[in-house]
Legacy VTK file of the C-alpha trace (Angstrom):
# vtk DataFile Version 3.0
C-alpha trace
ASCII
DATASET POLYDATA
POINTS 121 float
-7.676 3.791 -2.773
-5.555 4.584 -5.802
-6.725 4.753 -9.398
-3.953 3.234 -11.515
-5.905 3.471 -14.792
-3.682 4.678 -17.614
-0.785 2.419 -16.647
0.385 -0.401 -18.909
0.405 -4.068 -17.841
2.205 -5.687 -16.031
1.897 -2.455 -14.009
-1.191 -2.142 -11.860
-4.008 -0.927 -14.115
-7.116 -0.633 -11.903
-8.327 0.871 -8.614
-6.595 -0.711 -5.638
-6.228 -0.158 -1.930
-2.768 1.235 -1.160
-0.590 2.150 1.783
1.064 5.570 1.598
4.581 4.975 2.937
6.137 8.437 2.620
5.528 11.444 4.834
4.593 14.790 3.332
7.855 16.120 1.916
8.822 19.755 1.280
8.252 20.905 -2.307
6.572 17.596 -3.091
3.037 18.209 -1.868
1.235 16.444 -4.701
3.374 13.310 -4.941
3.650 10.320 -2.625
4.975 6.788 -2.656
2.459 3.952 -2.289
2.458 0.185 -1.927
-0.626 -1.610 -3.283
-2.408 -4.275 -1.269
-4.201 -7.413 -2.383
-6.326 -10.173 -0.901
-4.741 -12.587 -3.396
-1.903 -14.509 -1.792
1.372 -14.501 -3.724
2.083 -17.685 -5.713
5.730 -17.636 -4.630
6.010 -15.676 -1.355
9.077 -13.474 -1.082
10.365 -11.069 1.607
8.743 -8.224 -0.349
5.273 -9.790 0.070
4.124 -8.663 3.509
1.062 -10.185 5.172
-0.646 -7.437 7.134
-1.823 -8.034 10.687
-5.345 -6.950 9.712
-7.404 -5.887 6.736
-7.794 -2.093 6.795
-10.539 -1.997 4.144
-13.594 -0.690 6.054
-16.105 -2.683 3.977
-14.400 -6.065 4.469
-13.766 -8.297 7.500
-10.711 -7.347 9.591
-9.476 -10.948 9.548
-9.503 -11.262 5.732
-5.865 -11.995 4.713
-4.238 -9.031 2.947
-0.746 -8.714 1.481
1.241 -5.581 0.767
2.908 -6.061 -2.631
6.110 -4.156 -1.813
7.724 -5.014 -5.158
5.077 -2.806 -6.826
6.045 0.391 -4.994
5.022 3.419 -7.059
5.183 7.211 -6.945
1.751 8.652 -7.702
0.060 12.010 -7.813
-2.210 12.606 -4.850
-4.908 13.272 -7.468
-4.995 9.474 -8.008
-5.849 8.875 -4.332
-9.253 8.744 -2.710
-10.814 7.606 0.533
-13.027 4.549 1.043
-16.741 5.189 0.604
-18.631 3.694 3.552
-22.066 5.224 3.090
-24.008 8.082 1.616
-21.565 11.019 1.664
-19.412 9.142 4.164
-15.757 8.428 3.488
-12.913 7.164 5.677
-9.144 7.012 5.445
-7.941 4.120 7.649
-4.616 4.471 9.428
-2.240 1.515 9.347
-0.634 0.318 12.581
2.986 1.195 13.332
3.883 -2.525 13.229
2.342 -3.032 9.785
3.948 0.159 8.431
7.378 -0.957 9.681
6.888 -4.391 8.071
5.828 -2.807 4.761
8.844 -0.478 4.752
11.071 -3.496 5.423
9.409 -5.275 2.496
10.170 -2.266 0.284
13.840 -2.481 1.254
13.819 -6.171 0.288
12.191 -5.315 -3.059
14.884 -2.710 -3.715
17.622 -5.258 -3.056
18.502 -4.202 0.510
17.047 -7.054 2.588
19.616 -6.752 5.397
19.010 -3.056 6.113
16.562 -2.359 8.899
14.408 0.679 9.513
14.385 2.031 13.056
10.913 2.044 14.577
LINES 1 122
121 0 1 2 3 4 5 6 7 8 9 10 11 12 13 14 15 16 17 18 19 20 21 22 23 24 25 26 27 28 29 30 31 32 33 34 35 36 37 38 39 40 41 42 43 44 45 46 47 48 49 50 51 52 53 54 55 56 57 58 59 60 61 62 63 64 65 66 67 68 69 70 71 72 73 74 75 76 77 78 79 80 81 82 83 84 85 86 87 88 89 90 91 92 93 94 95 96 97 98 99 100 101 102 103 104 105 106 107 108 109 110 111 112 113 114 115 116 117 118 119 120
């Protein structure tokens, strides 16, 4: 989960599930790149809207349709990130599948204007 409060619309301005798409980088321990997810289908689907193979939110059904909004890629402080609360003093951090991560990274390339580049798996 990422707390986007403090942003200005049309940026994301509330708490949202996100996918962290960057590895831990040297000298950049407290910053990462995220792609927000949504259960709202895009009005005009584009290559940068990626339908995930499953819903990774632990408190929702796995088969609930979820889209990665790769055009809203953002660098955030890790202080904005938190795990999902699943019970009293119980938190989880789901791990996305390799297939979904590859599709999201491909969607990011499309959002950046490089739709023909491919990322090796």
